[in-house]
C-alpha positions, 0 to 999 in steps of 0.5 A: 241724428241720423249719423248716431242712429247709424252708428249706435242702433240699439242705443241711439237714444242714449247718444241722442240725449248726450248730443242734445244735452251738450247742445243744450249746454253750449246754448246756455254758456255761449252767451257768456264768452261772446258777451266778453268778446264783444265787449272787449273787441269790434264786431269784426275781431269778434268775428275773426276770433269766432271763425279761428275757434270754429276752425281750431274745433273743426280740425280737431274733430276731423283729427279725432274722427279719422284717428278712430275706427268709427268713420268706417260705417257699413256702406250699404248699396241702396237707391233712395226712393223718389218722393212722389205725390203718391208717396206723399199722399199715402204718408199723410193718410196713415193716421199715425203720420199724420198725428206725428206731423200734427204734434210737431208742429203744436210742439213747435208753436207751443215752444215758440209762444212760451218762449216769447209768453215768458219775456213778455209776461216778466217785463209786464208783470215785474217791469224787468226783462232780467226776470225774463232772461232768467226764466228762459235761461232756467226752462233751457237749463231744465230742457237740457237736463232732461236730454241727459236724464231721459235716456237713462230712465229705462221706460219706453218713449211713448211712457216718457212723453205720457210722464212728461205731458202729465208733468207739464 
């Protein structure tokens, strides 16, 4: 995330949306080939195959990265501030920072709770774990679509958050 912000200061939201959208697509699609690998190979061979695939992807990524001009990021000589007790105290005394952390915690609680509840509800209500899996997949598909869609809208992040809350 921070590399994308460094590379694309003015348009980082668009590229972060693209990054998170691609992550979502990978999360949605990856169980399919993994399931095939596990049913047709031993666990050890599956790990070896995945390791080879990851190694090939890393090598290709390195070649692409160094063949482009984007790896020459501006090197700024700055010293990083030490995190002290005073810094942490001042950070949490700022109402905005405290509310930001609190809302992040609540979002994580909500997402984890919702995803666990969906599966449990579908199993109890319809006696089917399949419905739970489908519902979670739909949740992640919609989340992935939103990662691509939101940066394309010409609205402020605060309005996007507000509309998301209203839609929810």
